[in-house]
Phi, psi and omega in degrees: 000138183284159179297326181294317180296318178297316179296318181297320179294319179295322181294316178299320179296321180293320181294323179294334184277350180277126179280156182300320184286354179264359182279129175261114177276147178281175187299324181294314179299321180298315180294325180296317179295323178294323179291323180281354177076036177301132185279348183233140174250124181249022188258148167253112186275128180293140178292149177283158180298323181295314180297319180299321179294317179297315180299316180296321179296318180297316178299315180298318180296316179298318178297322179295315179296319180297315179294322179295317179294321178298319178297317180298312183293322187276320186256315184281321183241019184299315182297318181298310183286335174295318178295318178298320180297316178297321180292328178292331183276308183227132176221146177244125181238146175250127179236140182293143179258297183198170177235145180300144180267174187230137180237160171274181187296338181256009176093005176285129182284126183258335183228133180241156170259118178260141178295140176214161180241131183245146180256126180242156165247122182254122179287346176286340180262336178207126185296331177206151182287142176273140186301314181294323179294315179298320179299317179294316179297317180300322179294322181290317183266006175061055175228165180285127183300319180297315179296322180294317178298316179297320182297320180288313184294331179289351182243028184294344178273003179258163177286326180207164180232133173284111184275315183209126179264140177055068180295139177295160183299316181298315179296322181298315180298315181293319180294318181297325180286342184242359192299329179293337181259013180240080186303131178096335183273142187214136178259130181229139178284149178205199178217143177244166184268135173239118183262118190301316185257005175050242184296341183288340182230013190298321181287338176277310186280322188078212180201178174246145181214171183297141183297141177268165186297322182296314179297319180295317181293330178282337184227058184295333182280338188264327187238159172245168186300327184266009181287157175246140184228169180292138176234126180066168170052200181289339175301322178277315186296321182256030179305324181303324183266331185268345189304147184297145172282170182235146170245117181266125186234131177260124181241130177245135182230160174272183184294342178271359179089004180282136180291124178260328178198152174223141177210149177277137179264096180081183180280140176299142178258118178283174172304146187304322182186174177257144187257130174255126181263165173278352183295138171263106186300326180293316177295320179301319179296318178298313181303313181297315181296314182290324180293316178301317181295316184292314182290335174291322179300318185265358182072029181268176180226330189243127180200161176208146179222133174225137179236131183232143171279113186291346183282338184212359178081009180284133179279123183265332178201152179201123183213146181231153166226133005285164181221188181214162178264110182290349175289343180298334180287351174250320187259340185280159175274175185299320182295318179297318181292320178294321176299321180292317184286322189247007178290168184280336182289147184270054187291333182274351182284120173276097187295336183289326184249339191237006174239139180246148186217157165292140190270341188064210191286356176292353175284339192298319176300325179291323178292324178296318177301315181299316181296320179291318181295324180276352177068029182271353180206145171275134183299342179275345182295136179258141176238136186272135176240107174275004181110000180187169165233150182242124181249125183295137177272112184295338180270338180210084184304335181283351180234078180292159176270129184255129173244119193264152166261160181280350170195168177277115185263350182074208182277127182220137171272186187297313182300316181290324180296323175294317184297313183266355178061055181286116178295318184301318180302316184278337167301316186293314183280345178274305184252352183087142179200129182053242184270002183264123176289143177255159178294320185084159188297325184294313180288327176300314179299318181299316183285324175296322177294323178300326178272006172090016183276000181242019184205164174289148179284337183086019179300150183277067172226153187293331182230138176204140177259148173273159176281181180220127176243117184287155177222161176302322180296316179298315183296319180295320183286314187274324185251350180066033184223147178285163177273128180254162176302324179299329176295321178292320177299314179298319178298325183293339178245018174078026178244189179080224188272353181295141172209147178204170182265157175303325179293320179294324176297308181300318183293323177297321180292330177298326178291326176293320187284320188268004177102013172112012180257124180257116181259160168272116186299148182230144171253329179272131180259312178193163173248131183235160175267188183295337179263014178068018173282139182285122176270317180211136178250133178254139177227147179294132179281136176278108183284310179218145179243135177067052181293342177200165181288149180298324180299313181290323177296324179295322177299316180294319178298323178295324176295323178289329174295317178297331178298329180276350183254314183234358190249216190280354182240036184296338180296344179284356173296345178292343178291151183283010180204168179288152177215173175235149183203159170217128180264168177201144175232114183252127180291149175246181180288348180262128183300128177078002179249125185231159170265128187255123185244157161200145169233130184234142169235145185201156343294160187296316185287331181215076189298131177236358179207140171239126182240126173247130181238133173231121173245120187272151171056056177265134180282127178077195180249106182215142187276047184295325179295320179295319179297321178294316178299318178300313183297321179295311184291325178302308182291322181299311183283330176296320179286336180283340183286000000 
């Protein structure tokens, strides 16, 4: 076979193997088919160079953007998204369980935990809040959407944010019906505080409020940003025992944020314990009712009452006016709470422990003890009061300095001088007069300090002020003036620069009543568990023992007994037994306006209570404090029978 024939056969074979759709027609054939109206085009038209360049550029640009974004996510923001990814997969949350409750000395419950529902935003369920979702939630809980969004975003470094505490019933129902469509938001059960007597025990109990930054920074392992802690009163002082327990929960989710499993990590820890107070709730109720009635009668606003058991220093009752309802921190709206916090009235001030006053004549029994202990006067010696003493003025003898008594008492011994509250008698034993030696400022200060008037009592409350006893050195340094005999006279009757708290006054009298033992007053009695087993017992600390002899203290107590029979506290004869008392009227900066005092102990033969009453800014000289003390003790002992 010739080469030509072989080539021709191969060529024919190749032509037969070409399919019609693989034939490329030249430009002339293409135009011819279009002219003839061919219904099908079997041609693949080559792209123009310009189109090819644009297409290639777009591909290159997309690849560049993809690589750039990959670099950003992996290298520049890798740590951030890695943390988010881990948080999306596994998260550990701590939720509050309960807080210890509080009882009075006889087991009456004063503080309850009420169930409440709180709204949280969990970053483990949604990396960031959606604007529309936040707007819907804000509308349901009646808050500003912008403020709500800022509150959540400011806590992005936390596992969760407390969005709303104690959701109202209506809001709760609406949220529960929509919670599956609100990514990141979560409703959790909790408990809020309910104070049985509200304003009647607020200064003792305090309240709970959102944790502050300082407390959180000091206790990062114990608290979270959204926790609530004790504020004021025993809620703050005994936070260690009352603080809420925690439930630690491990949550696992898939990449879509769906919960795959939840488990508790260990046993939930309840509050460490429940607190039993020394307070007698029944007496506290009496004090509040009688105090409100009395200050309403006189048109007053400021008053305080404290009752202590002189046998052990336990505080049985404590009340102030003005006061506040600590339940508002759970039930009140934001405006009510802000008015309470930032208003001008001193409702949060515990006047019994944190305000100091001139004492007036309630200082006199302490001065009598000092004079007897120093042996500068016989208790039977009488000193005459014509209604004043006159001290010669060395620079102008024709104009002597007059120190007045509130009336002419005539001749009085120590017991009678205490009973009728003779200023002249105490001028004489304090600063000296005629033939009577005086204690002088130094010894007066020593004995007042012995009774605790120059120091804090150490009561178990977060804030307390110490008293102040002036000295010549202090006056020269602070006022640039020398100490005069008249300053000693004023100090001897509880006026001038002296100041102390109602609690310090009451506590000093307990030492007179119990034979000379000065205790640190206590509000906490013990901490118990759920089965009433004692975890910790608190006892009043004995500050000083034997501050004076029993013989001298008995003389002073007899003078206080005479005050209820012939003296300034005669209204206490209405009690069904003998008692002892000392009244006081302390001048204020306003003419004719005085602070009215009384301290009473009862029963006289076996004292079980010391009550100090201070009613501020009383017009004139009137025994309103004594009347209030009488009304309180009458009802207290009548109910005890």
